[in-house]
PyMOL Python script that loads the backbone (N, CA, C, O; Angstrom):
from pymol import cmd

cmd.read_pdbstr("""\
ATOM      1  N   MET A   1      45.840  31.351 -24.656  1.00  0.00           N
ATOM      2  CA  MET A   1      44.575  31.993 -24.930  1.00  0.00           C
ATOM      3  C   MET A   1      43.642  31.893 -23.716  1.00  0.00           C
ATOM      4  O   MET A   1      42.904  32.826 -23.400  1.00  0.00           O
ATOM      5  N   ALA A   2      43.697  30.734 -23.048  1.00  0.00           N
ATOM      6  CA  ALA A   2      42.855  30.553 -21.864  1.00  0.00           C
ATOM      7  C   ALA A   2      43.298  31.479 -20.741  1.00  0.00           C
ATOM      8  O   ALA A   2      42.474  31.994 -19.985  1.00  0.00           O
ATOM      9  N   LEU A   3      44.616  31.688 -20.639  1.00  0.00           N
ATOM     10  CA  LEU A   3      45.129  32.594 -19.616  1.00  0.00           C
ATOM     11  C   LEU A   3      44.679  34.020 -19.876  1.00  0.00           C
ATOM     12  O   LEU A   3      44.358  34.757 -18.944  1.00  0.00           O
ATOM     13  N   LEU A   4      44.656  34.406 -21.143  1.00  0.00           N
ATOM     14  CA  LEU A   4      44.195  35.753 -21.495  1.00  0.00           C
ATOM     15  C   LEU A   4      42.719  35.929 -21.146  1.00  0.00           C
ATOM     16  O   LEU A   4      42.311  36.984 -20.663  1.00  0.00           O
ATOM     17  N   GLY A   5      41.930  34.897 -21.392  1.00  0.00           N
ATOM     18  CA  GLY A   5      40.512  34.951 -21.032  1.00  0.00           C
ATOM     19  C   GLY A   5      40.304  35.038 -19.534  1.00  0.00           C
ATOM     20  O   GLY A   5      39.424  35.756 -19.060  1.00  0.00           O
ATOM     21  N   LEU A   6      41.120  34.303 -18.788  1.00  0.00           N
ATOM     22  CA  LEU A   6      41.030  34.347 -17.333  1.00  0.00           C
ATOM     23  C   LEU A   6      41.400  35.725 -16.804  1.00  0.00           C
ATOM     24  O   LEU A   6      40.734  36.256 -15.914  1.00  0.00           O
ATOM     25  N   LEU A   7      42.464  36.302 -17.355  1.00  0.00           N
ATOM     26  CA  LEU A   7      42.867  37.643 -16.928  1.00  0.00           C
ATOM     27  C   LEU A   7      41.810  38.679 -17.273  1.00  0.00           C
ATOM     28  O   LEU A   7      41.574  39.598 -16.488  1.00  0.00           O
ATOM     29  N   ALA A   8      41.175  38.556 -18.417  1.00  0.00           N
ATOM     30  CA  ALA A   8      40.117  39.490 -18.797  1.00  0.00           C
ATOM     31  C   ALA A   8      38.918  39.359 -17.865  1.00  0.00           C
ATOM     32  O   ALA A   8      38.296  40.358 -17.505  1.00  0.00           O
ATOM     33  N   ALA A   9      38.592  38.124 -17.474  1.00  0.00           N
ATOM     34  CA  ALA A   9      37.477  37.919 -16.553  1.00  0.00           C
ATOM     35  C   ALA A   9      37.777  38.499 -15.187  1.00  0.00           C
ATOM     36  O   ALA A   9      36.898  39.097 -14.565  1.00  0.00           O
ATOM     37  N   LEU A  10      39.002  38.333 -14.706  1.00  0.00           N
ATOM     38  CA  LEU A  10      39.375  38.894 -13.407  1.00  0.00           C
ATOM     39  C   LEU A  10      39.381  40.415 -13.449  1.00  0.00           C
ATOM     40  O   LEU A  10      38.912  41.063 -12.513  1.00  0.00           O
ATOM     41  N   ALA A  11      39.902  40.984 -14.515  1.00  0.00           N
ATOM     42  CA  ALA A  11      39.932  42.441 -14.623  1.00  0.00           C
ATOM     43  C   ALA A  11      38.529  43.005 -14.775  1.00  0.00           C
ATOM     44  O   ALA A  11      38.245  44.090 -14.268  1.00  0.00           O
ATOM     45  N   GLY A  12      37.669  42.310 -15.444  1.00  0.00           N
ATOM     46  CA  GLY A  12      36.285  42.758 -15.602  1.00  0.00           C
ATOM     47  C   GLY A  12      35.517  42.704 -14.302  1.00  0.00           C
ATOM     48  O   GLY A  12      34.608  43.506 -14.087  1.00  0.00           O
ATOM     49  N   GLY A  13      35.862  41.781 -13.438  1.00  0.00           N
ATOM     50  CA  GLY A  13      35.191  41.685 -12.146  1.00  0.00           C
ATOM     51  C   GLY A  13      35.526  42.842 -11.226  1.00  0.00           C
ATOM     52  O   GLY A  13      34.742  43.179 -10.339  1.00  0.00           O
ATOM     53  N   CYS A  14      36.683  43.450 -11.428  1.00  0.00           N
ATOM     54  CA  CYS A  14      37.081  44.572 -10.583  1.00  0.00           C
ATOM     55  C   CYS A  14      36.305  45.837 -10.910  1.00  0.00           C
ATOM     56  O   CYS A  14      36.246  46.748 -10.083  1.00  0.00           O
ATOM     57  N   THR A  15      35.722  45.916 -12.070  1.00  0.00           N
ATOM     58  CA  THR A  15      35.015  47.134 -12.455  1.00  0.00           C
ATOM     59  C   THR A  15      33.633  47.228 -11.848  1.00  0.00           C
ATOM     60  O   THR A  15      33.012  48.289 -11.912  1.00  0.00           O
ATOM     61  N   THR A  16      33.129  46.155 -11.262  1.00  0.00           N
ATOM     62  CA  THR A  16      31.793  46.192 -10.682  1.00  0.00           C
ATOM     63  C   THR A  16      31.794  46.664  -9.238  1.00  0.00           C
ATOM     64  O   THR A  16      30.741  46.671  -8.600  1.00  0.00           O
ATOM     65  N   ALA A  17      32.949  47.060  -8.700  1.00  0.00           N
ATOM     66  CA  ALA A  17      33.019  47.492  -7.305  1.00  0.00           C
ATOM     67  C   ALA A  17      32.251  48.790  -7.073  1.00  0.00           C
ATOM     68  O   ALA A  17      31.826  49.058  -5.949  1.00  0.00           O
ATOM     69  N   SER A  18      32.067  49.591  -8.104  1.00  0.00           N
ATOM     70  CA  SER A  18      31.346  50.853  -7.924  1.00  0.00           C
ATOM     71  C   SER A  18      29.846  50.630  -7.808  1.00  0.00           C
ATOM     72  O   SER A  18      29.114  51.565  -7.484  1.00  0.00           O
ATOM     73  N   ALA A  19      29.371  49.422  -8.062  1.00  0.00           N
ATOM     74  CA  ALA A  19      27.945  49.137  -7.998  1.00  0.00           C
ATOM     75  C   ALA A  19      27.509  48.695  -6.604  1.00  0.00           C
ATOM     76  O   ALA A  19      26.385  48.221  -6.437  1.00  0.00           O
ATOM     77  N   VAL A  20      28.370  48.841  -5.605  1.00  0.00           N
ATOM     78  CA  VAL A  20      28.017  48.443  -4.249  1.00  0.00           C
ATOM     79  C   VAL A  20      27.034  49.460  -3.680  1.00  0.00           C
ATOM     80  O   VAL A  20      27.278  50.667  -3.711  1.00  0.00           O
ATOM     81  N   ARG A  21      25.952  48.968  -3.175  1.00  0.00           N
ATOM     82  CA  ARG A  21      24.942  49.849  -2.593  1.00  0.00           C
ATOM     83  C   ARG A  21      24.996  49.722  -1.072  1.00  0.00           C
ATOM     84  O   ARG A  21      25.023  48.617  -0.529  1.00  0.00           O
ATOM     85  N   VAL A  22      25.010  50.849  -0.408  1.00  0.00           N
ATOM     86  CA  VAL A  22      25.044  50.878   1.053  1.00  0.00           C
ATOM     87  C   VAL A  22      23.623  51.076   1.552  1.00  0.00           C
ATOM     88  O   VAL A  22      22.954  52.049   1.202  1.00  0.00           O
ATOM     89  N   ARG A  23      23.185  50.162   2.355  1.00  0.00           N
ATOM     90  CA  ARG A  23      21.834  50.244   2.921  1.00  0.00           C
ATOM     91  C   ARG A  23      21.795  51.365   3.963  1.00  0.00           C
ATOM     92  O   ARG A  23      22.821  51.685   4.562  1.00  0.00           O
ATOM     93  N   PRO A  24      20.625  51.961   4.184  1.00  0.00           N
ATOM     94  CA  PRO A  24      20.541  53.054   5.164  1.00  0.00           C
ATOM     95  C   PRO A  24      20.985  52.653   6.566  1.00  0.00           C
ATOM     96  O   PRO A  24      21.563  53.474   7.278  1.00  0.00           O
ATOM     97  N   TRP A  25      20.732  51.419   6.979  1.00  0.00           N
ATOM     98  CA  TRP A  25      21.128  50.992   8.319  1.00  0.00           C
ATOM     99  C   TRP A  25      22.617  50.661   8.406  1.00  0.00           C
ATOM    100  O   TRP A  25      23.136  50.470   9.506  1.00  0.00           O
ATOM    101  N   GLU A  26      23.318  50.589   7.265  1.00  0.00           N
ATOM    102  CA  GLU A  26      24.757  50.355   7.267  1.00  0.00           C
ATOM    103  C   GLU A  26      25.558  51.653   7.252  1.00  0.00           C
ATOM    104  O   GLU A  26      26.765  51.644   7.493  1.00  0.00           O
ATOM    105  N   ARG A  27      24.909  52.734   6.979  1.00  0.00           N
ATOM    106  CA  ARG A  27      25.616  54.017   6.875  1.00  0.00           C
ATOM    107  C   ARG A  27      26.153  54.494   8.212  1.00  0.00           C
ATOM    108  O   ARG A  27      27.158  55.203   8.250  1.00  0.00           O
ATOM    109  N   GLY A  28      25.520  54.130   9.287  1.00  0.00           N
ATOM    110  CA  GLY A  28      26.001  54.517  10.610  1.00  0.00           C
ATOM    111  C   GLY A  28      27.366  53.925  10.917  1.00  0.00           C
ATOM    112  O   GLY A  28      28.215  54.579  11.524  1.00  0.00           O
ATOM    113  N   ALA A  29      27.573  52.671  10.490  1.00  0.00           N
ATOM    114  CA  ALA A  29      28.869  52.032  10.722  1.00  0.00           C
ATOM    115  C   ALA A  29      29.955  52.682   9.873  1.00  0.00           C
ATOM    116  O   ALA A  29      31.098  52.803  10.312  1.00  0.00           O
ATOM    117  N   LEU A  30      29.605  53.098   8.665  1.00  0.00           N
ATOM    118  CA  LEU A  30      30.588  53.736   7.794  1.00  0.00           C
ATOM    119  C   LEU A  30      30.905  55.159   8.230  1.00  0.00           C
ATOM    120  O   LEU A  30      31.984  55.671   7.929  1.00  0.00           O
ATOM    121  N   ALA A  31      29.989  55.800   8.927  1.00  0.00           N
ATOM    122  CA  ALA A  31      30.201  57.164   9.389  1.00  0.00           C
ATOM    123  C   ALA A  31      30.870  57.218  10.761  1.00  0.00           C
ATOM    124  O   ALA A  31      31.081  58.302  11.304  1.00  0.00           O
ATOM    125  N   ASP A  32      31.203  56.064  11.321  1.00  0.00           N
ATOM    126  CA  ASP A  32      31.839  56.009  12.632  1.00  0.00           C
ATOM    127  C   ASP A  32      33.230  56.640  12.583  1.00  0.00           C
ATOM    128  O   ASP A  32      33.879  56.634  11.537  1.00  0.00           O
ATOM    129  N   SER A  33      33.676  57.169  13.681  1.00  0.00           N
ATOM    130  CA  SER A  33      34.980  57.842  13.718  1.00  0.00           C
ATOM    131  C   SER A  33      36.139  56.873  13.493  1.00  0.00           C
ATOM    132  O   SER A  33      37.225  57.298  13.098  1.00  0.00           O
ATOM    133  N   THR A  34      35.929  55.583  13.737  1.00  0.00           N
ATOM    134  CA  THR A  34      37.007  54.625  13.502  1.00  0.00           C
ATOM    135  C   THR A  34      37.280  54.416  12.014  1.00  0.00           C
ATOM    136  O   THR A  34      38.324  53.871  11.655  1.00  0.00           O
ATOM    137  N   MET A  35      36.373  54.833  11.149  1.00  0.00           N
ATOM    138  CA  MET A  35      36.580  54.705   9.712  1.00  0.00           C
ATOM    139  C   MET A  35      37.393  55.871   9.155  1.00  0.00           C
ATOM    140  O   MET A  35      37.791  55.843   7.991  1.00  0.00           O
ATOM    141  N   ASN A  36      37.643  56.891   9.968  1.00  0.00           N
ATOM    142  CA  ASN A  36      38.420  58.047   9.542  1.00  0.00           C
ATOM    143  C   ASN A  36      39.908  57.701   9.600  1.00  0.00           C
ATOM    144  O   ASN A  36      40.404  57.360  10.674  1.00  0.00           O
ATOM    145  N   PRO A  37      40.639  57.776   8.482  1.00  0.00           N
ATOM    146  CA  PRO A  37      42.049  57.407   8.528  1.00  0.00           C
ATOM    147  C   PRO A  37      42.908  58.379   9.328  1.00  0.00           C
ATOM    148  O   PRO A  37      44.006  58.013   9.747  1.00  0.00           O
ATOM    149  N   ASP A  38      42.447  59.597   9.551  1.00  0.00           N
ATOM    150  CA  ASP A  38      43.210  60.590  10.307  1.00  0.00           C
ATOM    151  C   ASP A  38      42.664  60.785  11.710  1.00  0.00           C
ATOM    152  O   ASP A  38      42.765  61.880  12.265  1.00  0.00           O
ATOM    153  N   ARG A  39      42.089  59.747  12.290  1.00  0.00           N
ATOM    154  CA  ARG A  39      41.489  59.899  13.614  1.00  0.00           C
ATOM    155  C   ARG A  39      42.531  60.054  14.709  1.00  0.00           C
ATOM    156  O   ARG A  39      42.226  60.574  15.782  1.00  0.00           O
ATOM    157  N   ASP A  40      43.763  59.609  14.453  1.00  0.00           N
ATOM    158  CA  ASP A  40      44.837  59.740  15.426  1.00  0.00           C
ATOM    159  C   ASP A  40      45.944  60.588  14.801  1.00  0.00           C
ATOM    160  O   ASP A  40      46.730  60.080  14.001  1.00  0.00           O
ATOM    161  N   PRO A  41      46.016  61.877  15.154  1.00  0.00           N
ATOM    162  CA  PRO A  41      47.000  62.756  14.520  1.00  0.00           C
ATOM    163  C   PRO A  41      48.442  62.321  14.770  1.00  0.00           C
ATOM    164  O   PRO A  41      49.297  62.501  13.903  1.00  0.00           O
ATOM    165  N   LEU A  42      48.726  61.750  15.944  1.00  0.00           N
ATOM    166  CA  LEU A  42      50.082  61.302  16.239  1.00  0.00           C
ATOM    167  C   LEU A  42      50.484  60.130  15.339  1.00  0.00           C
ATOM    168  O   LEU A  42      51.603  60.095  14.827  1.00  0.00           O
ATOM    169  N   ALA A  43      49.587  59.187  15.149  1.00  0.00           N
ATOM    170  CA  ALA A  43      49.874  58.047  14.278  1.00  0.00           C
ATOM    171  C   ALA A  43      50.025  58.502  12.823  1.00  0.00           C
ATOM    172  O   ALA A  43      50.859  57.968  12.092  1.00  0.00           O
ATOM    173  N   SER A  44      49.233  59.472  12.406  1.00  0.00           N
ATOM    174  CA  SER A  44      49.365  59.998  11.040  1.00  0.00           C
ATOM    175  C   SER A  44      50.707  60.691  10.854  1.00  0.00           C
ATOM    176  O   SER A  44      51.353  60.528   9.819  1.00  0.00           O
ATOM    177  N   ALA A  45      51.127  61.461  11.848  1.00  0.00           N
ATOM    178  CA  ALA A  45      52.419  62.144  11.755  1.00  0.00           C
ATOM    179  C   ALA A  45      53.562  61.135  11.751  1.00  0.00           C
ATOM    180  O   ALA A  45      54.544  61.314  11.031  1.00  0.00           O
ATOM    181  N   LEU A  46      53.439  60.069  12.556  1.00  0.00           N
ATOM    182  CA  LEU A  46      54.464  59.035  12.576  1.00  0.00           C
ATOM    183  C   LEU A  46      54.532  58.314  11.232  1.00  0.00           C
ATOM    184  O   LEU A  46      55.621  58.029  10.734  1.00  0.00           O
ATOM    185  N   GLY A  47      53.382  58.020  10.649  1.00  0.00           N
ATOM    186  CA  GLY A  47      53.356  57.382   9.330  1.00  0.00           C
ATOM    187  C   GLY A  47      53.972  58.267   8.261  1.00  0.00           C
ATOM    188  O   GLY A  47      54.690  57.777   7.390  1.00  0.00           O
ATOM    189  N   ASP A  48      53.697  59.574   8.317  1.00  0.00           N
ATOM    190  CA  ASP A  48      54.308  60.508   7.371  1.00  0.00           C
ATOM    191  C   ASP A  48      55.821  60.551   7.552  1.00  0.00           C
ATOM    192  O   ASP A  48      56.566  60.619   6.575  1.00  0.00           O
ATOM    193  N   HIS A  49      56.271  60.512   8.801  1.00  0.00           N
ATOM    194  CA  HIS A  49      57.705  60.538   9.070  1.00  0.00           C
ATOM    195  C   HIS A  49      58.384  59.273   8.533  1.00  0.00           C
ATOM    196  O   HIS A  49      59.472  59.343   7.962  1.00  0.00           O
ATOM    197  N   VAL A  50      57.740  58.125   8.719  1.00  0.00           N
ATOM    198  CA  VAL A  50      58.302  56.875   8.229  1.00  0.00           C
ATOM    199  C   VAL A  50      58.377  56.891   6.703  1.00  0.00           C
ATOM    200  O   VAL A  50      59.380  56.469   6.127  1.00  0.00           O
ATOM    201  N   ASN A  51      57.318  57.376   6.044  1.00  0.00           N
ATOM    202  CA  ASN A  51      57.341  57.454   4.581  1.00  0.00           C
ATOM    203  C   ASN A  51      58.440  58.379   4.097  1.00  0.00           C
ATOM    204  O   ASN A  51      59.106  58.077   3.106  1.00  0.00           O
ATOM    205  N   PHE A  52      58.643  59.497   4.772  1.00  0.00           N
ATOM    206  CA  PHE A  52      59.686  60.424   4.350  1.00  0.00           C
ATOM    207  C   PHE A  52      61.070  59.833   4.597  1.00  0.00           C
ATOM    208  O   PHE A  52      61.960  59.962   3.756  1.00  0.00           O
ATOM    209  N   ALA A  53      61.255  59.186   5.748  1.00  0.00           N
ATOM    210  CA  ALA A  53      62.572  58.658   6.096  1.00  0.00           C
ATOM    211  C   ALA A  53      62.965  57.461   5.231  1.00  0.00           C
ATOM    212  O   ALA A  53      64.131  57.328   4.861  1.00  0.00           O
ATOM    213  N   ARG A  54      62.025  56.605   4.909  1.00  0.00           N
ATOM    214  CA  ARG A  54      62.360  55.394   4.169  1.00  0.00           C
ATOM    215  C   ARG A  54      62.238  55.555   2.664  1.00  0.00           C
ATOM    216  O   ARG A  54      62.998  54.940   1.916  1.00  0.00           O
ATOM    217  N   GLU A  55      61.309  56.357   2.213  1.00  0.00           N
ATOM    218  CA  GLU A  55      61.035  56.430   0.786  1.00  0.00           C
ATOM    219  C   GLU A  55      61.331  57.801   0.193  1.00  0.00           C
ATOM    220  O   GLU A  55      61.162  57.998  -1.010  1.00  0.00           O
ATOM    221  N   ALA A  56      61.762  58.735   0.999  1.00  0.00           N
ATOM    222  CA  ALA A  56      61.970  60.117   0.560  1.00  0.00           C
ATOM    223  C   ALA A  56      60.708  60.662  -0.099  1.00  0.00           C
ATOM    224  O   ALA A  56      60.772  61.399  -1.083  1.00  0.00           O
ATOM    225  N   ALA A  57      59.568  60.290   0.458  1.00  0.00           N
ATOM    226  CA  ALA A  57      58.284  60.746  -0.057  1.00  0.00           C
ATOM    227  C   ALA A  57      57.580  61.519   1.054  1.00  0.00           C
ATOM    228  O   ALA A  57      57.511  61.061   2.194  1.00  0.00           O
ATOM    229  N   ASN A  58      57.071  62.667   0.718  1.00  0.00           N
ATOM    230  CA  ASN A  58      56.412  63.488   1.715  1.00  0.00           C
ATOM    231  C   ASN A  58      55.180  64.123   1.085  1.00  0.00           C
ATOM    232  O   ASN A  58      55.217  64.530  -0.076  1.00  0.00           O
ATOM    233  N   GLY A  59      54.104  64.208   1.830  1.00  0.00           N
ATOM    234  CA  GLY A  59      52.892  64.852   1.346  1.00  0.00           C
ATOM    235  C   GLY A  59      52.114  63.959   0.399  1.00  0.00           C
ATOM    236  O   GLY A  59      52.181  62.734   0.493  1.00  0.00           O
ATOM    237  N   GLY A  60      51.383  64.571  -0.506  1.00  0.00           N
ATOM    238  CA  GLY A  60      50.599  63.830  -1.467  1.00  0.00           C
ATOM    239  C   GLY A  60      49.241  63.429  -0.964  1.00  0.00           C
ATOM    240  O   GLY A  60      48.541  62.675  -1.640  1.00  0.00           O
ATOM    241  N   LYS A  61      48.839  63.900   0.195  1.00  0.00           N
ATOM    242  CA  LYS A  61      47.545  63.523   0.729  1.00  0.00           C
ATOM    243  C   LYS A  61      46.459  64.544   0.402  1.00  0.00           C
ATOM    244  O   LYS A  61      45.268  64.248   0.499  1.00  0.00           O
ATOM    245  N   GLY A  62      46.877  65.745   0.016  1.00  0.00           N
ATOM    246  CA  GLY A  62      45.891  66.773  -0.300  1.00  0.00           C
ATOM    247  C   GLY A  62      45.490  66.738  -1.752  1.00  0.00           C
ATOM    248  O   GLY A  62      45.969  65.906  -2.523  1.00  0.00           O
ATOM    249  N   VAL A  63      44.625  67.627  -2.113  1.00  0.00           N
ATOM    250  CA  VAL A  63      44.161  67.720  -3.484  1.00  0.00           C
ATOM    251  C   VAL A  63      45.057  68.708  -4.206  1.00  0.00           C
ATOM    252  O   VAL A  63      45.264  69.827  -3.737  1.00  0.00           O
ATOM    253  N   GLY A  64      45.575  68.303  -5.319  1.00  0.00           N
ATOM    254  CA  GLY A  64      46.471  69.159  -6.098  1.00  0.00           C
ATOM    255  C   GLY A  64      45.712  70.086  -7.015  1.00  0.00           C
ATOM    256  O   GLY A  64      44.533  70.374  -6.806  1.00  0.00           O
ATOM    257  N   GLY A  65      46.393  70.537  -8.009  1.00  0.00           N
ATOM    258  CA  GLY A  65      45.790  71.458  -8.978  1.00  0.00           C
ATOM    259  C   GLY A  65      44.913  70.727  -9.966  1.00  0.00           C
ATOM    260  O   GLY A  65      44.400  69.644  -9.685  1.00  0.00           O
ATOM    261  N   SER A  66      44.749  71.322 -11.106  1.00  0.00           N
ATOM    262  CA  SER A  66      43.843  70.770 -12.100  1.00  0.00           C
ATOM    263  C   SER A  66      44.543  69.875 -13.114  1.00  0.00           C
ATOM    264  O   SER A  66      43.930  69.486 -14.108  1.00  0.00           O
ATOM    265  N   GLY A  67      45.799  69.541 -12.891  1.00  0.00           N
ATOM    266  CA  GLY A  67      46.491  68.666 -13.800  1.00  0.00           C
ATOM    267  C   GLY A  67      47.339  69.413 -14.816  1.00  0.00           C
ATOM    268  O   GLY A  67      48.030  68.794 -15.625  1.00  0.00           O
ATOM    269  N   CYS A  68      47.291  70.734 -14.780  1.00  0.00           N
ATOM    270  CA  CYS A  68      48.068  71.500 -15.744  1.00  0.00           C
ATOM    271  C   CYS A  68      49.458  71.837 -15.201  1.00  0.00           C
ATOM    272  O   CYS A  68      50.281  72.405 -15.920  1.00  0.00           O
ATOM    273  N   GLY A  69      49.724  71.494 -13.946  1.00  0.00           N
ATOM    274  CA  GLY A  69      51.026  71.768 -13.349  1.00  0.00           C
ATOM    275  C   GLY A  69      51.099  73.123 -12.688  1.00  0.00           C
ATOM    276  O   GLY A  69      52.173  73.516 -12.233  1.00  0.00           O
ATOM    277  N   CYS A  70      50.015  73.846 -12.617  1.00  0.00           N
ATOM    278  CA  CYS A  70      50.015  75.182 -12.014  1.00  0.00           C
ATOM    279  C   CYS A  70      49.286  75.136 -10.680  1.00  0.00           C
ATOM    280  O   CYS A  70      48.205  75.708 -10.536  1.00  0.00           O
ATOM    281  N   ASN A  71      49.866  74.469  -9.726  1.00  0.00           N
ATOM    282  CA  ASN A  71      49.234  74.347  -8.409  1.00  0.00           C
ATOM    283  C   ASN A  71      49.202  75.687  -7.775  1.00  0.00           C
ATOM    284  O   ASN A  71      48.712  75.829  -6.655  1.00  0.00           O
TER     285      ASN A  71
END
""", "prot")
cmd.dss("prot")
cmd.show_as("cartoon", "prot")
cmd.util.cbc("prot")
cmd.orient("prot")
């Protein structure tokens, strides 16, 4: 029972991550080009190649359809 309570407390703590407030003076650091995951096209292409070669997974980075299966 104590383990269940501990797990519930840990899971409940994860839901407060959306309440993070970014101060105006911190927004410049978040808008920096180093925060862009696609800042290096060669590294992105290499990562895509590795995912396809090892996991037979390709794509999945774009926005799909509306969930009805009619992309």
